[in-house]
Each structure stands twice: as C-alpha cells, then as structure tokens.
C-alpha positions in Angstrom: -1.4 -1.7 -20.7 -2.5 1.5 -22.1 -6.1 2.5 -22.6 -5.3 6.2 -23.8 -3.0 7.5 -26.7 -0.3 9.6 -25.8 -2.2 12.6 -27.2 -5.3 11.6 -25.1 -2.5 11.7 -21.6 -1.6 15.1 -22.7 -5.7 16.1 -22.8 -6.2 14.7 -19.5 -3.6 16.2 -17.6 -3.9 19.7 -19.5 -7.5 19.2 -18.2 -6.5 18.6 -14.5 -4.7 21.6 -14.7 -7.3 23.6 -16.1 -9.5 22.1 -12.8 -6.9 23.6 -10.4 -6.6 26.6 -12.2 -10.0 27.6 -12.9 -12.0 25.4 -10.4 -9.6 25.3 -7.8 -9.3 22.9 -4.9 -10.6 23.5 -1.0 -8.1 23.5 1.0 -9.5 23.3 4.6 -6.0 24.2 7.1 -5.1 27.9 6.9 -1.5 26.8 7.2 -1.8 25.0 3.8 -3.5 27.7 2.1 -0.8 30.5 3.1 1.7 27.8 1.8 -0.2 27.8 -1.4 -0.1 31.9 -1.2 3.0 32.7 -0.5 4.1 29.7 -3.4 2.1 32.0 -5.8 -1.3 30.7 -5.8 -4.5 32.6 -5.7 -6.6 31.9 -2.5 -10.1 33.1 -1.9 -11.4 31.9 1.1 -10.2 28.4 1.4 -10.3 27.6 -2.2 -6.9 27.8 -3.3 -6.7 28.5 -7.5 -3.2 26.8 -8.8 -1.9 28.1 -12.2 -0.8 25.7 -14.6 3.2 26.6 -14.0 3.1 26.4 -10.4 1.5 23.0 -10.6 4.1 22.0 -13.0 7.1 23.7 -11.7 6.5 22.4 -8.4 5.6 18.7 -9.4 9.0 18.6 -11.1 11.0 19.3 -8.1 9.5 15.3 -6.9 12.1 12.7 -6.6 11.8 9.6 -9.2 13.2 7.5 -7.3 14.3 6.8 -3.5 14.7 4.4 -0.9 12.7 3.8 2.3 14.9 2.5 4.9 13.4 -0.5 7.3 14.7 -1.3 10.4 16.0 -4.2 9.2 18.3 -3.4 5.8 17.4 -6.7 4.1 13.6 -4.8 4.1 14.8 -1.8 2.6 12.4 -0.6 -0.2 14.2 0.9 -3.7 11.0 2.8 -4.8 11.0 3.4 -8.6 9.3 2.8 -11.8 11.2 -0.6 -11.8 9.9 -1.8 -8.6 6.8 -3.3 -7.4 6.0 -3.7 -3.6 3.0 -5.5 -2.1 1.2 -4.0 1.0 -2.1 -5.8 3.1 -5.3 -4.5 3.6 -5.3 -1.3 5.7 -7.2 0.6 7.7 -9.8 -2.2 8.5 -12.4 -1.3 11.5 -13.3 -5.2 11.4 -11.0 -8.4 11.6 -12.8 -11.9 11.2 -11.4 -15.8 10.8 -13.1 -19.0 10.8 -12.6 -19.9 14.5 -13.3 -16.4 16.1 -15.7 -14.6 13.4 -16.3 -11.1 12.4 -15.4 -8.5 15.2 -14.2 -4.9 16.0 -10.8 -4.5 15.4 -8.8 -4.3 18.7 -5.2 -3.9 19.9 -4.7 -7.9 19.8 -5.8 -7.8 16.2 -3.9 -5.1 15.4 -0.5 -7.3 17.2 -1.5 -10.4 15.0 -1.9 -8.7 11.6 1.2 -7.1 12.4 3.1 -9.9 13.2 1.5 -11.8 10.2 3.2 -9.2 7.7 6.3 -9.6 9.3 5.9 -13.6 9.0 5.7 -13.3 5.2 8.6 -11.4 3.3 6.3 -10.8 0.2 5.3 -8.1 2.2 7.3 -5.4 2.0 6.4 -2.5 4.3 3.7 -2.4 7.4 0.2 -1.3 7.3 -2.3 -1.1 10.2 -4.9 -3.7 9.0 -6.8 -3.9 11.9 -7.9 -0.3 13.4 -7.8 -1.0 17.3 -11.0 0.6 18.7 -10.5 -0.2 21.7 -7.3 1.7 22.2 -8.2 5.6 23.1 -7.3 7.7 20.0 -5.5 10.1 22.3 -3.0 7.4 22.6 -3.5 4.9 19.7 -0.6 6.2 17.9 1.8 5.5 20.4 -0.2 1.3 21.4 0.2 1.0 17.4 4.2 2.4 16.9 5.0 0.0 20.2 3.5 -3.2 18.5 4.7 -2.2 15.1 8.2 -1.1 16.1 8.4 -4.2 18.7 7.2 -6.9 16.5 8.3 -6.0 13.0 11.6 -4.7 11.5 9.9 -3.5 8.5 8.9 -0.2 7.5 6.1 1.4 10.1 3.1 3.4 8.7 2.0 6.3 10.6 -1.7 7.6 10.2 -2.0 11.7 9.7 -4.1 12.4 12.6 -2.6 15.5 13.8 1.0 17.0 14.1 1.1 15.7 17.8 0.7 12.1 16.8 3.0 12.4 13.7 5.7 13.7 15.9 5.4 11.5 18.6 5.5 8.3 15.5 8.5 10.2 14.0 10.5 10.3 17.3 9.6 6.7 18.1 11.0 5.3 14.8 14.2 7.7 15.3 14.5 6.3 18.6 14.0 2.7 17.2 17.0 2.9 14.9 19.3 5.3 17.3 19.1 8.3 15.0 18.7 11.9 16.4 16.1 14.4 14.5 18.7 15.4 11.9 19.7 12.0 11.3 16.2 11.0 10.5 15.3 13.9 8.5 18.3 12.9 6.1 16.4 9.6 4.7 12.9 8.2 4.5 12.2 5.9 7.5 8.5 5.9 7.3 5.1 7.1 5.3 1.8 8.0 5.3 -1.2 8.0 2.5 -2.8 11.4 2.3 -6.4 10.7 0.5 -8.2 13.6 -0.7 -11.7 14.2 0.2 -12.8 14.0 -3.5 -14.3 16.1 -5.4 -11.7 19.0 -4.8 -10.7 19.2 -1.3 -8.1 18.5 1.2 -9.2 18.6 4.8 -7.0 19.6 7.9 -5.4 16.2 8.8 -4.4 15.5 5.1 -3.0 19.2 4.5 -1.3 18.6 8.1 0.3 15.3 6.8 1.3 16.3 3.7 3.2 19.4 5.4 4.7 17.3 8.5 5.6 14.4 6.4 7.6 17.1 3.9 9.5 19.0 6.6 10.7 15.8 8.6 11.4 14.6 4.7 9.4 11.1 4.7 7.3 9.9 2.6 3.8 10.8 1.5 1.7 8.5 -0.2 -0.4 11.3 -1.7 -3.9 9.2 -3.1 -8.0 10.9 -4.2 -9.8 7.8 -3.8 -12.3 8.6 -6.8 -15.3 6.2 -6.8 -16.5 7.1 -10.6 -20.5 7.8 -10.5 -20.0 9.1 -6.7 -17.0 11.3 -5.6 -15.7 11.4 -9.2 -17.4 11.9 -12.7 -19.1 8.8 -13.9 -16.6 8.0 -16.9 -13.4 6.5 -16.6 -11.8 9.6 -18.6 -13.3 12.2 -15.9 -12.5 10.1 -12.8 -9.1 10.1 -13.9 -9.0 13.7 -14.6 -10.4 14.3 -11.0 -8.0 12.1 -9.4 -5.0 13.7 -11.4 -5.5 17.3 -10.3 -6.3 16.4 -6.6 -2.9 14.2 -6.8 -1.0 16.9 -8.1 -2.2 19.8 -6.1 -1.2 17.6 -3.2 2.2 16.7 -4.4 3.0 20.1 -5.1 2.1 21.3 -1.4 4.7 18.8 -0.5 7.2 20.3 -2.8 6.1 23.6 -1.7 7.3 22.7 1.7 10.1 20.9 1.2 11.8 20.6 -2.6 12.5 17.2 -3.1 10.3 15.7 -0.7 9.8 12.1 -1.3 6.0 11.5 -2.9 3.9 8.6 -4.7 1.8 9.5 -6.7 -1.7 7.8 -5.6 -4.5 6.4 -7.7 -7.5 4.7 -6.4 -10.1 4.7 -8.9 -13.1 2.4 -9.1 -17.0 2.5 -9.4 -19.9 2.1 -7.5 -22.8 -0.3 -7.8 -25.3 2.6 -9.0 -28.2 0.4 -7.5 -26.7 1.3 -3.8 -23.5 3.3 -4.2 -21.3 0.9 -2.6 -17.8 0.7 -4.4 -16.8 -2.3 -6.1 -13.3 -3.9 -7.5 -12.1 -5.7 -10.0 -14.5 -4.5 -12.3 -13.7 -3.5 -16.0 -13.7 0.0 -14.9 -11.7 -0.7 -12.1 -9.0 -2.2 -14.7 -9.3 0.7 -17.2 -8.7 3.2 -14.5 -5.9 1.2 -13.4 -4.4 1.5 -17.0 -5.0 5.2 -17.3 -3.4 6.2 -13.7 -0.7 4.5 -14.8 -0.1 6.0 -17.9 -0.9 9.7 -15.9 2.1 8.6 -13.5 4.5 8.1 -16.2 3.5 11.1 -17.4 5.2 13.2 -14.8 7.6 10.6 -14.2 6.9 9.6 -10.7 6.3 6.5 -8.8 2.5 5.4 -8.4 0.2 3.7 -5.7 -2.8 1.2 -6.7 -4.3 -0.7 -4.7 -6.1 -4.4 -5.2 -9.5 -4.9 -3.7 -12.9 -6.5 -3.0 -16.5 -6.0 -2.2 -17.1 -9.6 -0.9 -18.4 -10.1 2.2 -16.9 -13.4 2.7 -13.4 -15.0 1.6 -15.2 -16.7 -1.1 -14.7 -17.2 -4.8 -15.8 -13.7 -5.4 -13.2 -12.2 -3.1 -10.1 -14.0 -4.9 -11.5 -12.9 -8.4 -12.1 -9.4 -7.5 -9.0 -9.5 -5.7 -6.7 -11.0 -8.6 -8.6 -9.1 -11.1 -7.9 -5.7 -9.3 -4.3 -6.4 -8.6 -3.5 -7.9 -12.4 -5.0 -3.9 -13.5 -2.2 -2.8 -11.0 0.6 -4.7 -12.1 -0.2 -4.6 -15.6 -0.9 -0.5 -15.5 2.5 -0.5 -13.7 2.1 0.2 -10.2 5.0 0.5 -8.0 2.9 0.4 -4.7 0.0 -2.1 -4.9 -2.1 -1.9 -1.2 -4.8 -4.0 0.0 -3.5 -6.9 -1.7 -3.9 -9.5 1.0 -6.9 -9.8 3.5 -9.3 -7.3 2.5 -13.1 -7.5 2.8 -16.1 -5.7 2.3 -14.4 -3.0 0.6 -12.0 -2.3 3.5 -14.5 -2.9 6.3 -13.2 -6.0 7.3 -9.6 -7.9 7.5 -9.9 -11.8 7.1 -7.0 -13.9 8.2 -8.0 -16.7 6.0 -7.8 -14.2 2.8 -4.6 -12.9 4.3 -2.8 -16.0 3.8 -4.6 -17.0 0.5 -3.6 -13.9 -1.0 -0.1 -14.4 0.4 0.1 -17.7 -2.4 -1.0 -15.3 -5.2 1.6 -12.4 -4.4 4.2 -15.1 -3.6 3.5 -16.7 -7.4 3.1 -12.7 -8.8 6.2 -12.3 -7.6 8.5 -15.5 -8.8 6.8 -14.9 -12.2 7.9 -11.1 -12.3 11.1 -12.4 -11.9 11.6 -13.7 -15.6 13.7 -16.6 -16.5 17.0 -17.5 -18.4 17.7 -18.8 -22.1 21.5 -19.9 -21.0 22.8 -23.2 -22.0 22.6 -24.6 -18.4 19.1 -23.5 -18.3 17.8 -24.9 -21.9 19.9 -28.4 -21.1 20.7 -29.8 -24.7 22.3 -32.8 -22.9 19.2 -33.5 -21.2 17.3 -33.3 -24.8 19.2 -35.7 -26.2 19.7 -38.3 -23.6 16.0 -38.8 -23.4 14.2 -41.1 -26.4 11.5 -39.9 -28.4 8.5 -41.1 -26.3 10.4 -41.2 -23.1 10.4 -39.1 -20.1 12.5 -36.3 -18.0 11.3 -37.5 -14.8 15.5 -39.5 -13.8 16.8 -37.0 -16.7 20.3 -35.4 -14.8 19.1 -32.2 -15.1 15.8 -33.2 -13.2 17.7 -35.3 -10.8 19.7 -32.0 -9.8 17.1 -30.0 -9.6 13.6 -31.3 -8.9 14.0 -30.5 -5.1 13.6 -26.6 -4.9 13.2 -26.3 -9.3 9.1 -25.3 -9.0 7.4 -23.3 -6.4 6.1 -25.0 -3.6 2.4 -23.8 -2.7 1.5 -22.1 0.7 -2.5 -23.2 0.5 -2.8 -25.0 -2.5 -3.4 -29.0 -2.3 -1.9 -30.6 -5.4 -2.9 -34.2 -4.2 -5.6 -36.1 -6.6 -9.3 -36.4 -5.2 -8.6 -40.3 -3.2 -5.6 -38.7 -1.5 -7.6 -35.4 -0.5 -10.3 -37.4 0.7 -8.0 -39.8 2.6 -6.4 -36.8 4.1 -9.4 -35.4 5.6 -10.9 -33.4 2.5 -9.9 -30.0 4.4 -10.7 -27.3 2.2 -8.5 -24.3 1.3 -10.1 -21.7 3.9 -9.8 -24.4 6.7 -5.9 -24.8 5.3 -5.6 -21.4 5.8 -6.6 -21.4 9.1 -4.2 -23.8 10.4 -1.1 -21.6 8.4 -2.1 -18.1 9.8 -2.2 -19.8 13.3 1.0 -21.7 12.7 2.9 -18.3 11.9 1.4 -16.8 15.0 2.4 -19.6 17.3 6.1 -19.5 15.7 6.5 -15.8 15.7 9.6 -14.5 17.6 10.2 -10.7 17.9 12.9 -9.9 15.3 16.1 -8.7 17.0 16.5 -4.8 18.5 19.2 -3.2 20.1 18.5 -3.2 23.9 19.1 0.4 24.1 17.2 1.4 21.2 14.2 -0.8 23.1 14.6 0.9 26.1 14.4 4.4 24.5 10.8 3.4 22.8 9.1 2.1 25.6 10.4 5.0 28.1 9.2 7.7 25.1 5.9 6.0 25.0 5.3 5.4 28.4 6.0 9.3 29.1 3.8 10.5 26.3 1.0 8.3 27.4 1.5 9.7 30.7 1.4 13.3 29.9 -1.8 12.6 27.9 -0.9 11.4 24.3 -1.9 13.9 21.8 -5.4 14.6 20.0 -6.6 14.0 16.7 -6.6 16.8 14.4 -10.5 17.7 13.7 
C-alpha cells in the first residue's frame, strides 16, 4: 500500500535531508559528535549539521540484507525486503493475567514471558517483554541475559544502556555460542533498538548504543517514535519527514563507525489523543504513517521495522481491533520487523499473558496466509470435481479423505463449536481459554539443549561480573 506518489516520496526525502543540514540534530554524546565531525559534519556545541551528500553516502553503505544468527540454526533470520518477522511486546514495566492481576514486572515475569516466546515458533526473536524491576539496574543486564540464553535458543535482545552493559551482554552471547570476540564480530548474533528523542535529539545511551553495536557488527534497529501532534508535526507527512531525518542520522552514524554495519530502518509513527496527549494506535493516521514509512524505507533500499500496538487497558475487543489494524498497516506497508505484535497493552505499559496467546492466533493465521497457494493439477483436483455430482458434497471425495486431517489451519484459541456444544463444554470465553494455554505452555516448557561447556562459561562470566559490581547505566 502507498499513500504518496514517487515524486512526493522524493520530496519527503529531500526535506528530511534539509532538516539535517539546516536545522541539525542535537547529539548529547561527545564521542558521537567527534565521529560526525571527523566524517565532515559541522558541529556547533551539541548540535550536528549533516549535509545531504554526507548522509546519502553513509546510508548507501548500509546492507540491504543480512542474516541474524540464533543459537539454534532453525531460528536464524534472513532480514531483507522479502521477509517478515514478528516480535512480542517489549519493554513493559507491568504484566497482567486473569489469575494474578496487573503487577510490576519482575525477573519471574521476565522468565515467563521469555519462555512463552520460546514456545511459539511464530515469534522469530526475543524481546524483553517485562521489565524486571526487582533486579538492580547495575546487574539487570546480566540476570536477563542468563534467562534469555538458558531458556531460549532464539536471538536475544540487548538494551543499549551503556557500553559496560552492552559489552557484558555481547560476551554472554559469544560464550553461549563458543565464539571468540573476533568470530562474534564476523556475523550478527544479537540486536538492539535505538529510539531517538524526537524531535531531533540523540541522547547519550542511544548514541553510544549505535557506536557499540556498529563496532561489534551487531544489528541496530534505529527507530524514531514520532507521535503526530506531540513529538512530531500533526500531519502524517510532517511526522514522517521528521522520523525519516532522525532515522537517517542514526544510520549514518552507524556507517561512519563501521561501513556495512547491519541496521534496520525504523519508523514507529502514530498520533496522540488530542484530548489527553496519550499515544493511540490502529488509527487511520497510524496506518497511513506505516504505508508512507514503508515507501521511505524502500526509497533507501533498507529493511524496515514497524510495530503494532494498542492503547486498550484490557485484552478486550478494543485491544484486538487496534492491534490487528496496526498489524495490517505494517504488513501492507511492507514491514520486515513488526514489534509489539503480541501481548502489548496500554501503549506499552503492560504485557498481557492472555493477549499474547490471542495474538498468537492472529500471527499464525497471517503467516500461513502469506505463504500463498499452489494451482497445480494436484491442488485443483479435476478428478475430484468430476466425481461429485451436481448438488452433491465433497466430504467423502478422495481428495478430501487424503487431506482432511491437516488441510486447514487448526485454531489455537478460537472455539468453532456451535452454541449448544460450547454451552455444554462450560461456555468458556476466549480469555479463559487463553489462560489455560499460557499456563500449559509454561508447564510444558523445557530448556533447549546447550553445550555444557558453553553453559558453564556463561554462568561463570555472569557470576564473576555480578561479584565485580556489574556495570552502571549511562546517564
């Protein structure tokens, strides 16, 4: 889907370059300003002004495709214009479920949400769904890495919260795979999300995250969060122009540090409720922003990240509607990474266990639909058509009998029984069915296999770094 003509896309792109050249971007990290200056940017105090030629030359060095390597090769991710990868809701300070209610995130909640992500193959990579507030910040990265690396063999996520924490996390991932630092840097094994501080600012942790991930050849998903009417102009075109400028500035920094460093063009633009200032999702403006962001990403030739989401406070029909509308905006816009696609509530303030399960149904259905269909002679089944008389049925046709056991998608949560059957079975609503599913998934969880020496190396490193005091956050 598109919302702009080719000429309009070019105009948006040129205007974004003009923003960077004439208005500049505030960069709070001196190291990042020095790198920009060495590359030819004009720096005045903490403002960086980037000429169009500098930006376009740097952005052109970013790879159009790369592979993100998981501990289990089954979960290796090809990232290019032809692939779609779903991620669960991330960074939520609270969690909720029908049995325990809404509560602050803990390490136990982080462990549970990690295990749920491991149990469902439609989730390509891990996200930190619940922020574990009972874990001290100087060792939180170590405790969460231990959970992600032992309880999953998918690609782990790393927060960019300071060089010490990032490098500790890199070494944990390398040890889990038995890799030296040099071997680790030869491929992409983990990723982070870099959020600019719209409008036109890169703070210290995000700037340092771009630098560190580029130096180690790991993936930065550089994502402005431009809410129209709040941190961005109130129009879709204005918000996307700002978002595009900020994304290009971050991508340029990564390529200045290491030409060819893997990056993902991020765009997460929606609007706010002008009565309260709160972010909203699944709106017409959100969908149009996704369509336009996809056009701008393709203009650069880079894989791009979008997101679903909802402002609903419960896993109800509003949550389902907004999430699915946002999801289809991202899909039809051509997104390659779709974050917050499962479990996200309250604009990211809460992760819902029941909603995660209900969203699994949607993502699995979408994935199967996107696989396409065949029109071979065997699929068409002319012989089967010939065997059934007019007015008959195909229930016992040979083609049906050969395929009926696995011909169609079998629902995870949906109940297709009629009203009488549903009533006789206890009239269980979908949310309660979802509760039973997540509880069963956790009860049946088993840690994936891991080389014992690698496991010991990870645990020894984490224990040593915790004893040494961990690593502070970067202010």
